[in-house]
N, C-alpha and C positions, 0 to 999 in steps of 0.2 A: 329277660334276655339282655337288656341294656347293660345291667351290672355284669353279667357273665362275659359279654364281649369286651367291656371295659377292663375288667380284671384280667381276662386272658391276655389282653394286649400288654398288661403290666407284669405278666409272668405268673399269675395266680393259677393254681390247678383248675382246669376247666370242669364244669359240672357235667355229670353223666347220669343223674337220677331224676325221677319225676318230681320229688319233693324239693330237690335242691334249688329249683328256681324260686320258690317261696322264701327259702333261707337267704338266697343271694339278693332278692329284692329288699328284704328287711335290712340286710347289711348295706345295701346301696343307700337306703334312706338314712341310716345311722351315719354313714360316712359324709353324705351331703350335709346332714344336720351338724355334725362336728366341724365341717369346713365353715359353715355359716357362723357357728359360735366362735371359731378361731379368728376369722376375719373381723367379726363384730367386736369381740372383747379386745382383740389386738389393736383395732382402730381406736377404741375407746381409751385404751391404756396410752397409746401414742398421743391422743388428744389431750389427756390430762397432764402428761409430761410437758406438753407445749403450753397449755392454758394456764397451768399453775406453777410455772417455773419461778425460781426465787427472784430473778431480776425484775419480774413483773409484779411480784407480790412479796416484797422484802419483809413485810410484816404478816405473820401467820394469822389466819382467820379461824378462830376456835369454834365458830358456830357451824361451819360446813354447809353443805348443800341442803336445801329444803325441798327439793324436787322428789316426787314419788316415782319417777320414771325407772330408776334402777330396781325398785321393788316390783314394779309391774313387769319388767323384763324378766326378772328371776322367776316370777310366777308363771309367765308364759312358757319359759323353758321347762319348768316343772310339769305343767299341763301336757306339753308335747311329749315329754319323757314317759308320762303315765299312759298316754295314748299309744305310743310305740310299744310299751310293755303289754298293755291289756288287749290292744286290737291286733297286734302282730305276733310278738314273741310268745305270749301265753297260748294262743290258739295253735300255733305251729308246734309248740312243745306238747300240748295235749294230744294233738293228732299223732305224734310220734310214739307216745307212751300208752295211750288209752284206746286207740282205734286200730288194732292189728287186723290185717287182711285175713279173710277166711275163704274157703272154697277149694275146688279141685286144682286151681292154677297155682296155688301157693307151694313154693319149694321150701322145705324145712331142713335146716342145717345146724349142726353143733360145731362151734369153734372153740377149741380148748387150747389155751395158752400154756406153754412151758418154756423154760429157759433152754434154747432160744428159738422156738419155732411155733407154728400154728398147726395143730392137728384137727382135721376136719372130718365130720361124719355126716353122710347123707342117708336118709331113709330110703328103703327100696320100694317095691310096688305095694307093700302092705301099709305104708305110711306110718310105720312105727320104728322108733329107735330101739336097737337091740341092747341087751344087758351088757354092762361093762364091769370088769373085776380087776382091782389093782394087782391081784396076784398073777394076772395074765399079761401084764405090761412087759413088753420086750422091745428091743430095738426095731423089730419088724412089725410090732403091734403096739404102738405107743399109746393107743387109747384103751388097751386091755379089753378089746371086743371079744365077747364069748360067741364064737361061731356055732356052738352047740345050741344056743338059744334060737328058737324058730324065728323070733323077731329080728335077730341079727344076721340070719342066713343070707339076706339079700341087701344088707347095708353096705354102702361104699365108704371107704376111708381114703384119705389123702393127706399129704403133708405139704403145707405152704402152696397148695395148688387148688384154687377154687374156680369152678366154672358155673356159669348161669346162662339160661336162655334170655334173650332180650325181651323186654316188655312183659315180664312175669314177676309178680311179687315174691320176695324172698324174706323169710324170717330166720334170723341167726340167733341161736341160744349161746351166749358168751359165758365162758367159765375158765377157771385156771386150775392147774395141777400143783403149782408151787407158790409163786409170789404174785403180787398184783401186776397185771399187764393191762393193755388197752388195745382192743381190736378196733382199728381205724382204717377206713377206706376213704381218703380225702376226696376223690372224684365223685363218690356216692354221697358225700356230705353226711357220713355216719361215723360215730365213734362211741365205744362203750367200754368202761373198765371191766376187766376180767378179774373177779375177786374169788379167791379160794373159798369153797363152801357155798357159793351162790351161783344161781343160774339166772342171767339177766338177758332178756330178748331185745333185739332191735330188728327193724325191718326197712326195706327200701325196694324200689322198682327201678332196675336199670333200663335206660331208654336209648343208650348208644352202645353199639358193638365196639369192642376194642379190648386192649390189655391195660389193666390198672394195677397199681401197687397197693398191697396190704401192709400196714406197718404197725408196730407197737408204739403207742403214743404215751407210754408211761415208763419212766426210767426203771428198768427191772434187773440190771446187773451189768457186768463188764462188757457183754456182747449185745447190749440192748440195740445198738444201731444196726446190727446184722439180722435182727429178728424181723424178716420181711417175707411176704408171700406175694402171690400173683393172682389177680382175679381176671378171668377171661370171659367177657360177655359175647355170646355168639348166637347164631340162629338156633332154632329148636332142633333141627336136623343135626347140626354139628355138636350140639350139647348132648343129644341122645347117643351119638356115636362115641363121644368121649366117655360118657357115663358107662356104657357097656364095656368098652375096652378097659377102663380103669377098674371096673367092678371085677372083671375076670382076674386082673393082676393082683387085686387086693384080697381075693378069696371069696367074694360074693358070688352067688349062684345066678347065672343069667342064661336064658334060652331064647334064641331067635330075636334078639334085640330088646327083650324085656327081662327085668329082674324076676326071679322066682319068688312068689309070695308063699307063706305058709298055707296049708290046706284050709280052705274056707274063707280066705281073705280075698279082697279085690285086687286085681292086677292091672287095673285100667290106666294107671298113671304112676309116675315116679315122684309124686309129691305128697306132702303131708298137710293136714289141716291143723291150724293152731287151736 
């Protein structure tokens, strides 16, 4: 929290995800470490300029220092860097890429980048993504979703408009239709390249309600800077209301506040398991 408050006072994007505090704490340590190094080596450099100035030592000493202190200091810096890498950076990274959340609370979304927008697909009550076909891609159906597929009947689609309930884990499958993009939500401390032909997941848990910006963090063309979306983190009730209203507009089947799942599937939630 100390780093978050300090950085926010300096204009850094505030954190709004559960894992973001661990990342911010690591960054705090790195910044303090670099400050100590800057002051230490800067002071040493100034000292050497004064101590070994030409007028005090008109004749050069070709032997130099015999002290082992610089070697010990460099060794200490190396040890500290290894500790930061192995004790903080590596575990945080492993948690992000190896330990995906599971269970009925997980919301599963596809984020498909194209020049220059983000196309989003949510599973319906069946927890399954419906079939997509490039032949079905149109201006009103950018994902090419096949509504005749039972798994797609209750899927929700949206463009640059992402909603999530607060305090629930979300898995986003990131992909691209054309060039390399990067799905980035700075406030959630997540970013992932969208690579054509690849499906790369990321996950996070939003812990603060509010409106946040989704950007493309990879130069992808002349309108790259305009490739933005909006993430709204809201209460479960508000999220459910948005889901139902948007599903009706996008062609998904909904009845009495719940998406219609294919026959025989569970309709108890609007989430998917990873």
